[in-house]
N, C-alpha and C positions, 0 to 999 in steps of 0.2 A: 166525771172523773175517769178520764180515759186510761189509767194506769193501776185500776184497783186490784186487778189478779196478776198484773205482770210488771216487771221491772222498768222503770223509766229508761228509754235509750239515750242516755247522755252523750256518749261518743257519737251517735249518729246526729243527735242536736247539734253537737259542736261542728261536726264535718259539715252540715247542710246549711247552719245559720251563723253560730257564734264566732266560727273559726273562718268566716269568710272575709276578704280584704275590706269590703264596703264598712262591716259591722265592726273591726277592728279598729278602723279609721275614726270611727265614730266614738266609741270606747277610749281612744288615744286622746280626742278632743275633750271630752268629758274628764278625763282624770288631769289633763293640763289644766282646764279651768279650777279644778279642785286644788290643785296645787298652787296655783297663782294665789288664790284666796286664802290658802293655809299659810303661806308666805307673808302675806299682809296682816295674818292675824285675825282675820273675820271669821275663820271656822276653826273647828277642831274636830279630831276624828271621834266619831261617836255623838254627836253633839245633837243629831236630828236634823241638821239644817241641809239645804240642798243649794249648789250653785246653779244660777239660772243665767242664760244669756237673753239679755234684754231684746236684743233682735237675734231671733232663733239662727242656728245655723243653717236650718232648711231653707230660711228666706236669705241666706248670704251674710248673715251676721259672721263675726269672726271672734276667736277666742283671745280677746284682749281685756285688760282690767277696766277699762272703760266700758266695755259691753257686760261685765259681768255684775250681779248683784246676789245677795245673800237671801234666800227665802226658807220658811218653813217647808218640810217636805210635803205637808197636806196641800199647802198653797200652789207648790210649783207642780205637783203631779195632777192638778185639777183640771188643766187646759182641756178643752175639746180638742180630739185628736181625729186625723184621717185615718184610714186604714192601714197605711204606712207608717204610722205612728207620729207623723209629723203635725206640728201645731196647725190648727184650720187658720 
Protein backbone atom coordinates (compact mmCIF):
# COMPACT_ATOMS: atom_id res chain seq x y z
CA UNK A 1 0.00 0.00 0.00
CA UNK A 2 1.91 3.03 -1.19
CA UNK A 3 -0.21 5.73 0.49
CA UNK A 4 -0.42 4.43 4.06
CA UNK A 5 0.86 7.49 5.88
CA UNK A 6 0.31 10.19 3.29
CA UNK A 7 -2.58 11.42 1.15
CA UNK A 8 -2.95 10.12 -2.38
CA UNK A 9 -1.89 12.73 -4.98
CA UNK A 10 -5.09 12.73 -7.06
CA UNK A 11 -4.28 16.01 -8.79
CA UNK A 12 -0.88 14.73 -9.85
CA UNK A 13 -2.41 11.46 -11.10
CA UNK A 14 -4.92 13.38 -13.19
CA UNK A 15 -2.28 15.66 -14.67
CA UNK A 16 0.09 12.81 -15.53
CA UNK A 17 -2.39 10.12 -16.60
CA UNK A 18 -6.17 10.63 -16.44
CA UNK A 19 -6.06 14.07 -18.02
CA UNK A 20 -3.91 13.15 -21.00
CA UNK A 21 -5.54 13.32 -24.46
CA UNK A 22 -5.07 9.60 -25.17
CA UNK A 23 -6.79 8.54 -21.95
CA UNK A 24 -9.60 11.05 -22.48
CA UNK A 25 -10.17 9.64 -25.98
CA UNK A 26 -10.37 6.06 -24.66
CA UNK A 27 -12.79 7.13 -21.92
CA UNK A 28 -14.98 8.90 -24.48
CA UNK A 29 -15.12 5.73 -26.61
CA UNK A 30 -16.14 3.65 -23.57
CA UNK A 31 -18.84 6.17 -22.65
CA UNK A 32 -20.11 6.23 -26.24
CA UNK A 33 -20.35 2.42 -26.29
CA UNK A 34 -22.28 2.40 -23.02
CA UNK A 35 -24.64 5.10 -24.31
CA UNK A 36 -25.35 3.13 -27.50
CA UNK A 37 -26.29 0.04 -25.49
CA UNK A 38 -28.38 2.05 -23.01
CA UNK A 39 -30.36 3.54 -25.88
CA UNK A 40 -30.94 0.02 -27.21
CA UNK A 41 -32.29 -0.94 -23.76
CA UNK A 42 -29.71 -3.67 -23.19
CA UNK A 43 -27.98 -2.18 -20.13
CA UNK A 44 -29.03 0.14 -17.33
CA UNK A 45 -27.12 2.22 -14.84
CA UNK A 46 -26.04 0.17 -11.85
CA UNK A 47 -26.87 -3.23 -13.37
CA UNK A 48 -23.33 -4.61 -12.97
CA UNK A 49 -22.95 -5.22 -16.69
CA UNK A 50 -20.13 -4.06 -18.96
CA UNK A 51 -20.30 -3.17 -22.61
CA UNK A 52 -17.63 -5.11 -24.48
CA UNK A 53 -16.17 -4.56 -27.92
CA UNK A 54 -16.14 -7.86 -29.85
CA UNK A 55 -13.09 -6.64 -31.75
CA UNK A 56 -11.14 -4.52 -29.23
CA UNK A 57 -10.38 -0.90 -30.01
CA UNK A 58 -6.71 -1.72 -29.55
CA UNK A 59 -6.98 -4.20 -32.43
CA UNK A 60 -8.75 -1.79 -34.79
CA UNK A 61 -12.35 -2.34 -33.70
CA UNK A 62 -14.93 0.45 -33.91
CA UNK A 63 -17.59 1.64 -31.51
CA UNK A 64 -20.59 0.58 -33.56
CA UNK A 65 -23.64 -1.39 -32.44
CA UNK A 66 -22.55 -4.43 -34.47
CA UNK A 67 -19.21 -4.55 -32.60
CA UNK A 68 -20.72 -4.25 -29.10
CA UNK A 69 -22.06 -6.85 -26.69
CA UNK A 70 -23.15 -6.94 -23.06
CA UNK A 71 -21.13 -9.07 -20.64
CA UNK A 72 -20.96 -9.40 -16.90
CA UNK A 73 -18.27 -7.24 -15.33
CA UNK A 74 -16.40 -10.34 -14.13
CA UNK A 75 -16.29 -11.92 -17.58
CA UNK A 76 -15.36 -8.71 -19.35
CA UNK A 77 -12.49 -7.85 -17.04
CA UNK A 78 -10.91 -11.31 -17.00
CA UNK A 79 -9.02 -11.10 -20.29
CA UNK A 80 -5.27 -11.48 -20.22
CA UNK A 81 -3.75 -8.02 -20.55
CA UNK A 82 -0.45 -6.58 -21.77
CA UNK A 83 1.46 -4.07 -19.66
CA UNK A 84 -0.27 -1.22 -21.53
CA UNK A 85 -3.65 -2.73 -20.47
CA UNK A 86 -4.51 -3.83 -24.01
CA UNK A 87 -5.97 -7.26 -24.67
CA UNK A 88 -3.39 -9.90 -25.57
